[in-house]
DSSP file (Angstrom, degrees, kcal/mol; ACC not computed):
  #  RESIDUE AA STRUCTURE BP1 BP2  ACC     N-H-->O    O-->H-N    N-H-->O    O-->H-N    TCO  KAPPA ALPHA  PHI   PSI    X-CA   Y-CA   Z-CA
    1    1 A X              0   0    0      0, 0.0   106,-2.9     0, 0.0     2,-0.4   0.000 360.0 360.0 360.0 141.8   96.4   79.5   80.3
    2    2 A X  E     -A  106   0A   0    104,-0.2     2,-0.4   102,-0.0   104,-0.2  -0.782 360.0-166.7 -95.2 138.0   95.9   81.7   83.3
    3    3 A X  E     -A  105   0A   0    102,-3.1   102,-2.4    -2,-0.4     2,-0.4  -0.969   2.1-164.4-120.6 137.4   98.6   81.9   85.9
    4    4 A X  E     +A  104   0A   0     -2,-0.4     2,-0.3   100,-0.2   100,-0.2  -0.958  10.8 171.9-124.7 144.7   98.1   83.4   89.4
    5    5 A X  E     -A  103   0A   0     98,-1.9    98,-3.2    -2,-0.4     2,-0.3  -0.977   8.3-179.7-138.2 149.0  100.6   84.5   92.0
    6    6 A X  E     -A  102   0A   0     -2,-0.3     2,-0.3    96,-0.2    96,-0.2  -0.972  11.1-172.3-147.8 163.4  100.1   86.4   95.2
    7    7 A X  E     -A  101   0A   0     94,-1.5    94,-2.9    -2,-0.3     2,-0.5  -0.979  24.6-123.7-154.3 142.2  101.9   87.8   98.2
    8    8 A X  E     -A  100   0A   0     -2,-0.3     2,-0.5    92,-0.2    92,-0.2  -0.774  22.4-160.2 -93.2 134.7  100.9   89.4  101.5
    9    9 A X  E     -A   99   0A   0     90,-3.2    90,-2.7    -2,-0.5     2,-1.7  -0.955  14.9-140.5-113.9 125.8  102.3   92.8  102.1
   10   10 A X  S    S+     0   0    0     -2,-0.5     2,-0.3    88,-0.2    88,-0.2  -0.578  70.2  88.5 -84.6  71.9  102.3   94.0  105.8
   11   11 A X  S    S-     0   0    0     -2,-1.7    -2,-0.1    88,-0.0     2,-0.1  -0.976  85.4 -82.8-161.0 165.6  101.3   97.6  105.0
   12   12 A X    >>  -     0   0    0     -2,-0.3     4,-1.7     1,-0.1     3,-0.6  -0.442  44.2-114.9 -73.1 152.1   98.3   99.8  104.5
   13   13 A X  H 3> S+     0   0    0      1,-0.2     4,-2.9     2,-0.2     5,-0.3   0.829 115.0  63.3 -59.8 -31.8   96.7   99.7  101.0
   14   14 A X  H 3> S+     0   0    0      1,-0.2     4,-2.4     2,-0.2    -1,-0.2   0.956 107.7  42.5 -56.6 -48.3   97.6  103.3  100.4
   15   15 A X  H <> S+     0   0    0     -3,-0.6     4,-1.7     2,-0.2    -2,-0.2   0.885 115.0  48.9 -59.7 -43.0  101.4  102.3  100.6
   16   16 A X  H  X S+     0   0    0     -4,-1.7     4,-1.6     1,-0.2    -2,-0.2   0.929 112.7  47.3 -68.6 -45.1  101.0   99.2   98.6
   17   17 A X  H  X S+     0   0    0     -4,-2.9     4,-1.6     1,-0.2    -2,-0.2   0.914 112.3  50.1 -61.1 -45.4   99.1  101.0   95.8
   18   18 A X  H  X S+     0   0    0     -4,-2.4     4,-0.7    -5,-0.3    -1,-0.2   0.894 110.4  49.6 -61.5 -36.1  101.6  103.9   95.7
   19   19 A X  H  < S+     0   0    0     -4,-1.7    -1,-0.2     1,-0.2    -2,-0.2   0.795 112.4  48.3 -76.1 -26.2  104.6  101.6   95.5
   20   20 A X  H  < S+     0   0    0     -4,-1.6    -1,-0.2     1,-0.2    -2,-0.2   0.768 119.9  37.0 -77.2 -27.4  102.8   99.6   92.6
   21   21 A X  H  < S+     0   0    0     -4,-1.6     2,-0.5    -5,-0.2    -2,-0.2   0.347  95.1  88.8-113.1   4.5  102.0  102.8   90.7
   22   22 A X    >X  -     0   0    0     -4,-0.7     4,-2.4    -3,-0.1     3,-0.7  -0.924  65.2-143.7-112.1 123.6  105.0  105.1   91.1
   23   23 A X  H 3> S+     0   0    0     -2,-0.5     4,-2.0     1,-0.2    -1,-0.1   0.829  98.3  54.7 -54.4 -39.7  107.9  104.8   88.7
   24   24 A X  H 34 S+     0   0    0      1,-0.2     4,-0.5     2,-0.2    -1,-0.2   0.874 112.6  43.7 -67.3 -32.6  110.6  105.5   91.2
   25   25 A X  H X> S+     0   0    0     -3,-0.7     3,-1.3    -7,-0.2     4,-1.3   0.908 108.8  57.8 -70.8 -41.3  109.4  102.6   93.4
   26   26 A X  H 3X S+     0   0    0     -4,-2.4     4,-2.3     1,-0.3     3,-0.4   0.887 101.8  56.2 -48.0 -45.3  108.9  100.3   90.4
   27   27 A X  H 3< S+     0   0    0     -4,-2.0    11,-0.7     1,-0.2    -1,-0.3   0.724 108.3  50.0 -70.2 -19.5  112.6  100.8   89.5
   28   28 A X  H <4 S+     0   0    0     -3,-1.3    -1,-0.2    -4,-0.5    -2,-0.2   0.758 123.1  24.4 -91.1 -26.4  113.5   99.5   93.0
   29   29 A X  H  < S+     0   0    0     -4,-1.3     2,-2.2    -3,-0.4    98,-0.2   0.597  89.7 102.2-114.4 -12.4  111.4   96.3   93.1
   30   30 A X     <  +     0   0    0     -4,-2.3     2,-0.3    -5,-0.2    -1,-0.1  -0.377  58.4  88.9 -80.5  65.1  110.9   95.2   89.5
   31   31 A X        -     0   0    0     -2,-2.2    95,-0.1    92,-0.2     3,-0.1  -0.980  61.7-144.6-156.1 145.0  113.3   92.4   89.0
   32   32 A X  S    S+     0   0    0     -2,-0.3     2,-0.3     1,-0.1    -1,-0.1   0.730  85.7  15.1 -84.2 -20.1  113.1   88.7   89.5
   33   33 A X  S >  S-     0   0    0     90,-0.0     3,-1.6     1,-0.0    -1,-0.1  -0.939  81.5-103.0-146.0 165.4  116.7   88.3   90.7
   34   34 A X  T 3  S+     0   0    0     -2,-0.3    -1,-0.0     1,-0.3    -2,-0.0   0.656 114.0  64.7 -65.0 -18.1  119.6   90.3   91.9
   35   35 A X  T 3  S+     0   0    0     22,-0.1    23,-3.0    23,-0.0    24,-0.5   0.330 100.5  61.0 -91.1   6.6  121.4   90.2   88.6
   36   36 A X  E <   +B   57   0A   0     -3,-1.6     2,-0.3    21,-0.3    21,-0.2  -0.857  60.7 176.2-122.8 161.0  118.5   92.2   86.8
   37   37 A X  E     -B   56   0A   0     19,-2.0    19,-3.1    -2,-0.3     2,-0.6  -0.975  33.8-113.0-157.9 162.6  117.2   95.6   87.5
   38   38 A X  E     -B   55   0A   0    -11,-0.7    17,-0.2    -2,-0.3     3,-0.1  -0.901  27.5-178.7 -98.9 117.6  114.7   98.0   86.1
   39   39 A X  E     +     0   0A   0     15,-2.0     2,-0.3    -2,-0.6    -1,-0.1   0.692  67.8  20.9 -91.0 -22.3  116.4  101.1   84.5
   40   40 A X  E     +B   54   0A   0     14,-0.9    14,-2.7   -14,-0.1     2,-0.3  -0.993  61.0 178.7-147.7 143.4  113.4  103.0   83.4
   41   41 A X  E     -B   53   0A   0     -2,-0.3     2,-0.4    12,-0.2    12,-0.2  -0.989   2.7-175.1-147.3 138.3  109.7  103.1   84.4
   42   42 A X  E     -B   52   0A   0     10,-2.3    10,-1.8    -2,-0.3     2,-0.4  -0.988   2.4-170.7-133.6 144.7  106.7  105.1   83.2
   43   43 A X  E     +B   51   0A   0     -2,-0.4     2,-0.5     8,-0.2     8,-0.2  -0.978  16.2 176.1-138.3 121.6  103.1  105.2   84.5
   44   44 A X        -     0   0    0      6,-2.2     2,-2.0    -2,-0.4    26,-0.3  -0.832  24.8-161.9-117.8  85.1  100.1  106.9   83.0
   45   45 A X        +     0   0    0     -2,-0.5     2,-0.3   -24,-0.2     6,-0.1  -0.476  48.7  93.9 -84.6  82.5   97.6  105.6   85.4
   46   46 A X  S >  S-     0   0    0     -2,-2.0     3,-2.9    26,-0.0    24,-0.4  -0.956  88.5 -78.3-157.4 157.6   94.4  106.1   83.7
   47   47 A X  T 3  S+     0   0    0     -2,-0.3    24,-0.2     1,-0.3     3,-0.1  -0.517 125.9  18.7 -68.3 130.8   92.1  103.9   81.5
   48   48 A X  T 3  S+     0   0    0     22,-3.1    -1,-0.3     1,-0.4    23,-0.1   0.167 101.6 122.2  88.6 -11.0   93.8  104.0   78.1
   49   49 A X    <   -     0   0    0     -3,-2.9    21,-3.1    -5,-0.1    -1,-0.4  -0.385  55.4-128.3 -78.2 162.8   97.1  105.2   79.7
   50   50 A X  E     - C   0  69A   0     19,-0.2    -6,-2.2    -3,-0.1     2,-0.3  -0.698  15.9-164.0-111.4 157.0  100.3  103.2   79.2
   51   51 A X  E     -BC  43  68A   0     17,-2.0    17,-1.8    -2,-0.2     2,-0.3  -0.957   9.6-179.0-132.3 158.9  103.0  101.8   81.5
   52   52 A X  E     -BC  42  67A   0    -10,-1.8   -10,-2.3    -2,-0.3     2,-0.4  -0.979  10.9-171.5-154.7 144.5  106.4  100.6   80.6
   53   53 A X  E     -BC  41  66A   0     13,-2.3    13,-2.5    -2,-0.3     2,-0.7  -0.992  15.3-147.6-137.2 132.0  109.4   99.2   82.4
   54   54 A X  E     -BC  40  65A   0    -14,-2.7   -15,-2.0    -2,-0.4   -14,-0.9  -0.880  19.3-168.3-100.9 117.3  112.8   98.6   80.9
   55   55 A X  E     +BC  38  64A   0      9,-2.9     9,-3.2    -2,-0.7     2,-0.4  -0.889   9.9 174.1-109.6 130.1  114.4   95.5   82.5
   56   56 A X  E     -BC  37  63A   0    -19,-3.1   -19,-2.0    -2,-0.5     7,-0.3  -0.982  36.9-109.5-139.0 148.9  118.0   94.8   81.9
   57   57 A X  E >   -B   36   0A   0      5,-2.6     3,-2.1    -2,-0.4   -21,-0.3  -0.562  33.6-127.5 -69.3 138.6  120.6   92.3   83.1
   58   58 A X  T 3  S+     0   0    0    -23,-3.0    -1,-0.1     1,-0.3   -22,-0.1   0.724 109.4  60.2 -62.5 -22.9  123.1   94.2   85.4
   59   59 A X  T 3  S-     0   0    0    -24,-0.5    -1,-0.3     3,-0.1   -23,-0.1   0.480 112.1-120.6 -85.6  -1.1  126.0   92.8   83.3
   60   60 A X  S <  S+     0   0    0     -3,-2.1    -2,-0.1     2,-0.2     3,-0.1   0.528  77.9 123.4  78.6   2.3  124.5   94.5   80.1
   61   61 A X  S    S-     0   0    0      1,-0.1     2,-0.3    -5,-0.0    -3,-0.1   0.801  77.3  -7.7 -72.4 -25.8  124.2   91.2   78.3
   62   62 A X        +     0   0    0     -5,-0.2    -5,-2.6     2,-0.0     2,-0.3  -0.985  58.0 174.4-160.9 165.9  120.4   91.6   77.6
   63   63 A X  E     -C   56   0A   0     -2,-0.3     2,-0.3    -7,-0.3    -7,-0.2  -0.989   5.2-168.7-167.8 162.0  117.3   93.6   78.2
   64   64 A X  E     -C   55   0A   0     -9,-3.2    -9,-2.9    -2,-0.3     2,-0.4  -0.998  23.7-117.3-156.0 161.6  113.6   94.0   77.3
   65   65 A X  E     -C   54   0A   0     -2,-0.3     2,-0.5   -11,-0.2   -11,-0.2  -0.861  17.1-161.0-101.9 137.0  110.7   96.3   77.7
   66   66 A X  E     +C   53   0A   0    -13,-2.5   -13,-2.3    -2,-0.4     2,-0.3  -0.984  29.9 159.7-116.1 117.6  107.6   95.2   79.6
   67   67 A X  E     +C   52   0A   0     -2,-0.5     2,-0.3   -15,-0.2   -15,-0.2  -0.957  11.6 155.6-145.1 156.3  104.7   97.5   78.6
   68   68 A X  E     -C   51   0A   0    -17,-1.8   -17,-2.0    -2,-0.3     2,-0.4  -0.949  35.0-106.0-165.2-179.5  100.9   97.6   78.5
   69   69 A X  E     -CD  50  82A   0     13,-1.9    13,-2.9    -2,-0.3     2,-0.3  -0.988  32.9-118.8-129.4 132.3   97.8   99.7   78.5
   70   70 A X  E     + D   0  81A   0    -21,-3.1   -22,-3.1    -2,-0.4    11,-0.3  -0.511  33.4 171.0 -70.2 128.8   95.4  100.2   81.5
   71   71 A X  E     +     0   0A   0      9,-2.7     2,-0.3     1,-0.3    10,-0.2   0.576  68.6  15.9-112.3 -18.1   91.9   98.9   80.6
   72   72 A X  E     - D   0  80A   0      8,-1.4     8,-2.7   -26,-0.1     2,-0.4  -0.936  60.4-177.1-156.9 132.5   90.4   99.2   84.1
   73   73 A X  E     + D   0  79A   0     -2,-0.3     2,-0.4     6,-0.2     6,-0.2  -0.980   9.4 173.4-135.8 122.8   91.4  101.0   87.3
   74   74 A X  E >>  - D   0  78A   0      4,-3.0     4,-2.5    -2,-0.4     3,-2.4  -0.920  43.6-118.8-122.6 100.4   89.6  100.8   90.7
   75   75 A X  T 34 S+     0   0    0     -2,-0.4     4,-0.1     1,-0.3    -2,-0.0   0.004  91.3   1.4 -53.6 133.8   91.9  102.7   93.1
   76   76 A X  T 34 S+     0   0    0      1,-0.1    -1,-0.3   -63,-0.1     3,-0.1   0.508 133.7  56.6  71.8   5.4   93.2  100.6   95.9
   77   77 A X  T <4 S+     0   0    0     -3,-2.4    15,-2.6     1,-0.3     2,-0.3   0.653 104.4   1.0-131.4 -46.3   91.4   97.5   94.6
   78   78 A X  E  <  -DE  74  91A   0     -4,-2.5    -4,-3.0    13,-0.2     2,-0.4  -0.989  37.4-169.6-162.8 142.1   92.2   96.5   91.1
   79   79 A X  E     -DE  73  90A   0     11,-2.7    11,-3.1    -2,-0.3     2,-0.4  -0.997  12.0-170.4-130.2 125.0   94.2   97.2   87.9
   80   80 A X  E     -DE  72  89A   0     -8,-2.7    -9,-2.7    -2,-0.4    -8,-1.4  -0.946  11.0-178.3-112.0 138.9   93.6   95.5   84.6
   81   81 A X  E     -DE  70  88A   0      7,-2.7     7,-2.3    -2,-0.4     2,-0.5  -0.992  26.1-130.6-136.1 145.0   96.0   95.8   81.7
   82   82 A X  E     -DE  69  87A   0    -13,-2.9   -13,-1.9    -2,-0.4     2,-0.6  -0.865  14.8-170.8 -86.2 122.6   96.3   94.7   78.1
   83   83 A X  E >   - E   0  86A   0      3,-3.0     3,-1.3    -2,-0.5     2,-0.5  -0.647  65.5 -72.2-112.1  74.5   99.7   93.2   77.4
   84   84 A X  T 3  S-     0   0    0     -2,-0.6   -15,-0.1     1,-0.2    -1,-0.1  -0.696 115.6 -16.1  74.0-121.6   99.3   93.0   73.6
   85   85 A X  T 3  S+     0   0    0     -2,-0.5    -1,-0.2    -3,-0.1     2,-0.2   0.371 128.2  84.9 -98.7  10.1   96.8   90.1   73.3
   86   86 A X  E <   -E   83   0A   0     -3,-1.3    -3,-3.0    20,-0.1     2,-0.4  -0.628  68.8-139.6 -99.6 161.5   97.4   88.9   76.9
   87   87 A X  E     -E   82   0A   0     -5,-0.2    19,-1.9    -2,-0.2     2,-0.4  -0.951   9.1-163.2-126.2 146.8   95.7   90.3   80.0
   88   88 A X  E     -EF  81 105A   0     -7,-2.3    -7,-2.7    -2,-0.4     2,-0.5  -0.999   3.8-170.6-126.7 130.8   96.9   91.1   83.5
   89   89 A X  E     -EF  80 104A   0     15,-2.9    15,-2.6    -2,-0.4     2,-0.5  -0.987   3.0-170.2-115.5 119.7   94.6   91.5   86.5
   90   90 A X  E     -EF  79 103A   0    -11,-3.1   -11,-2.7    -2,-0.5     2,-0.4  -0.965   5.7-164.7-115.8 130.8   96.2   92.8   89.7
   91   91 A X  E     -EF  78 102A   0     11,-2.6    11,-2.5    -2,-0.5     2,-0.6  -0.931  12.5-157.2-116.2 134.7   94.0   92.7   92.9
   92   92 A X  E     - F   0 101A   0    -15,-2.6     2,-0.6    -2,-0.4     9,-0.2  -0.940  19.7-174.3-111.2 100.3   94.7   94.6   96.1
   93   93 A X  E     - F   0 100A   0      7,-3.1     7,-3.2    -2,-0.6     2,-0.1  -0.888  19.3-136.6-113.8 110.5   92.8   92.6   98.8
   94   94 A X  E     + F   0  99A   0     -2,-0.6     2,-0.3     5,-0.2     5,-0.3  -0.411  33.6 166.1 -62.9 136.8   92.7   94.1  102.3
   95   95 A X  E >   - F   0  98A   0      3,-2.3     3,-1.9    -2,-0.1     2,-0.1  -0.849  49.9 -64.8-138.3 168.3   93.4   91.5  105.0
   96   96 A X  T 3  S+     0   0    0     -2,-0.3     3,-0.1     1,-0.2     0, 0.0  -0.450 123.0   6.7 -63.1 135.8   94.2   91.7  108.7
   97   97 A X  T 3  S-     0   0    0     -2,-0.1     2,-0.3     1,-0.1    -1,-0.2   0.654 133.8 -20.6  65.4  20.1   97.7   93.3  109.1
   98   98 A X  E <  S- F   0  95A   0     -3,-1.9    -3,-2.3   -88,-0.2     2,-0.4  -0.995  77.4 -60.1 161.7-154.6   98.0   94.1  105.4
   99   99 A X  E     -AF   9  94A   0    -90,-2.7   -90,-3.2    -2,-0.3     2,-0.6  -0.999  26.9-139.4-139.8 134.0   97.1   93.5  101.8
  100  100 A X  E     -AF   8  93A   0     -7,-3.2    -7,-3.1    -2,-0.4     2,-0.7  -0.820  16.2-156.3 -87.9 129.2   97.3   90.6   99.5
  101  101 A X  E     -AF   7  92A   0    -94,-2.9   -94,-1.5    -2,-0.6     2,-0.5  -0.932  13.4-172.5-102.2 116.8   98.4   91.5   96.0
  102  102 A X  E     -AF   6  91A   0    -11,-2.5   -11,-2.6    -2,-0.7     2,-0.6  -0.935   7.2-167.3-114.5 127.1   97.2   88.9   93.6
  103  103 A X  E     -AF   5  90A   0    -98,-3.2   -98,-1.9    -2,-0.5     2,-0.5  -0.945   4.4-177.0-113.0 125.6   98.3   88.9   89.9
  104  104 A X  E     +AF   4  89A   0    -15,-2.6   -15,-2.9    -2,-0.6     2,-0.3  -0.990  18.3 164.8-121.3 130.4   96.4   86.7   87.4
  105  105 A X  E     -AF   3  88A   0   -102,-2.4  -102,-3.1    -2,-0.5     2,-0.3  -0.960  40.9-103.9-144.1 154.7   97.9   86.8   83.8
  106  106 A X  E     -A    2   0A   0    -19,-1.9  -104,-0.2    -2,-0.3   -20,-0.1  -0.610  43.0-119.8 -76.0 136.9   97.8   85.0   80.6
  107  107 A X        -     0   0    0   -106,-2.9     2,-0.3    -2,-0.3    -1,-0.1  -0.332  22.2-137.3 -77.1 165.0  100.8   82.9   80.0
  108  108 A X        -     0   0    0      3,-0.2     3,-0.3     4,-0.1     8,-0.1  -0.785  15.5-122.3-116.5 160.8  103.1   83.5   76.9
  109  109 A X  S    S+     0   0    0     -2,-0.3     4,-0.1     1,-0.2    -2,-0.0   0.479  95.3  74.6 -89.2   2.7  104.6   80.8   74.7
  110  110 A X  S    S+     0   0    0      2,-0.1     2,-0.3     1,-0.0    -1,-0.2   0.864 101.0  34.2 -76.0 -38.8  108.3   81.7   75.1
  111  111 A X  S    S-     0   0    0     -3,-0.3    -3,-0.2     1,-0.1    -1,-0.0  -0.807  90.8 -97.8-121.0 158.0  108.7   80.3   78.6
  112  112 A X     >  -     0   0    0     -2,-0.3     4,-2.8     1,-0.1     5,-0.2  -0.353  35.0-113.6 -72.3 157.8  107.2   77.4   80.5
  113  113 A X  H  > S+     0   0    0      1,-0.2     4,-2.7     2,-0.2     5,-0.2   0.885 118.4  53.0 -53.4 -40.2  104.4   78.0   82.8
  114  114 A X  H  > S+     0   0    0      2,-0.2     4,-2.3     1,-0.2    -1,-0.2   0.882 109.3  49.8 -65.5 -41.8  106.5   77.1   85.8
  115  115 A X  H  > S+     0   0    0      2,-0.2     4,-2.9     1,-0.2     5,-0.2   0.931 113.5  45.7 -58.2 -47.1  109.2   79.6   84.7
  116  116 A X  H  X S+     0   0    0     -4,-2.8     4,-2.8     1,-0.2     5,-0.3   0.926 113.3  50.2 -64.2 -44.7  106.6   82.4   84.3
  117  117 A X  H  X S+     0   0    0     -4,-2.7     4,-2.1    -5,-0.2    -1,-0.2   0.923 115.1  42.7 -60.9 -47.7  105.1   81.4   87.6
  118  118 A X  H  X S+     0   0    0     -4,-2.3     4,-2.8     2,-0.2    -2,-0.2   0.918 114.4  50.1 -70.0 -42.9  108.5   81.5   89.5
  119  119 A X  H  X S+     0   0    0     -4,-2.9     4,-2.1    -5,-0.2     5,-0.2   0.971 115.1  42.1 -66.3 -46.3  109.7   84.7   87.8
  120  120 A X  H  X S+     0   0    0     -4,-2.8     4,-2.2    -5,-0.2    -1,-0.2   0.893 115.2  52.0 -65.1 -35.5  106.4   86.7   88.6
  121  121 A X  H  X S+     0   0    0     -4,-2.1     4,-2.8    -5,-0.3     5,-0.2   0.931 107.9  52.0 -58.1 -49.5  106.4   85.2   92.1
  122  122 A X  H  X S+     0   0    0     -4,-2.8     4,-2.0     1,-0.2    -2,-0.2   0.872 111.8  45.2 -58.1 -42.3  109.9   86.4   92.6
  123  123 A X  H  X S+     0   0    0     -4,-2.1     4,-2.5     2,-0.2    -1,-0.2   0.883 113.1  50.5 -70.5 -37.0  109.1   90.0   91.5
  124  124 A X  H  X S+     0   0    0     -4,-2.2     4,-2.2     2,-0.2    -2,-0.2   0.883 111.0  48.9 -67.0 -37.7  106.0   90.0   93.7
  125  125 A X  H  X S+     0   0    0     -4,-2.8     4,-2.3     2,-0.2    -1,-0.2   0.899 110.7  49.9 -66.8 -40.8  107.9   88.8   96.7
  126  126 A X  H  X S+     0   0    0     -4,-2.0     4,-2.7    -5,-0.2    -2,-0.2   0.936 108.5  55.2 -65.6 -41.0  110.6   91.5   96.1
  127  127 A X  H  X S+     0   0    0     -4,-2.5     4,-2.7     1,-0.2     5,-0.3   0.956 106.7  50.7 -51.1 -52.7  107.7   94.1   95.9
  128  128 A X  H  X S+     0   0    0     -4,-2.2     4,-2.4     1,-0.3     5,-0.2   0.910 110.0  48.3 -56.9 -45.8  106.5   93.0   99.3
  129  129 A X  H  X S+     0   0    0     -4,-2.3     4,-2.2     2,-0.2    -1,-0.3   0.873 109.6  54.1 -59.5 -35.8  109.9   93.4  100.8
  130  130 A X  H  X S+     0   0    0     -4,-2.7     4,-1.8     2,-0.2    -2,-0.2   0.953 110.4  44.2 -64.2 -48.0  110.3   96.7   99.3
  131  131 A X  H  X S+     0   0    0     -4,-2.7     4,-0.7     1,-0.2    -2,-0.2   0.896 114.4  49.8 -65.4 -41.0  107.1   98.1  100.7
  132  132 A X  H >< S+     0   0    0     -4,-2.4     3,-0.6    -5,-0.3     4,-0.4   0.880 108.3  52.7 -65.6 -38.2  107.7   96.6  104.0
  133  133 A X  H >< S+     0   0    0     -4,-2.2     3,-0.9     1,-0.2    -1,-0.2   0.823 103.8  57.4 -67.7 -31.8  111.2   98.0  104.2
  134  134 A X  H 3< S+     0   0    0     -4,-1.8    -1,-0.2     1,-0.2    -2,-0.2   0.738  99.9  58.2 -71.6 -18.0  110.0  101.5  103.4
  135  135 A X  T <<        0   0    0     -4,-0.7    -1,-0.2    -3,-0.6    -2,-0.2   0.672 360.0 360.0 -84.6 -14.9  107.7  101.4  106.4
  136  136 A X    <         0   0    0     -3,-0.9    -1,-0.2    -4,-0.4    -2,-0.2   0.497 360.0 360.0 -86.4 360.0  110.6  100.8  108.9
């Protein structure tokens, strides 16, 4: 099943793209709640290149790696990645006063569709706040 989440970011597409593809930025926004954080992030932004984020509970109780391979990149417009046998599409859509970032991804069987939608939306909302705060 495909799941889609999106957020409007009040910033130029250059800033939005940079924050999405820069490891130091990713470590600041890539968490669904305040009790989690991303401790490591790598980005090899090219078709065939890989990305990885290490997400951990701040209390040290658990963690996991989120990784994939870039399959299509259109600078400032679109990123497609393979997440094993699942696919993620990230679109950067310019609109008045900013950019809509839309993620469409294949669900996974471990969590409910609603849990996945809520988690991915929370991360995307945190991303938008991060980018907007950097502009102030």
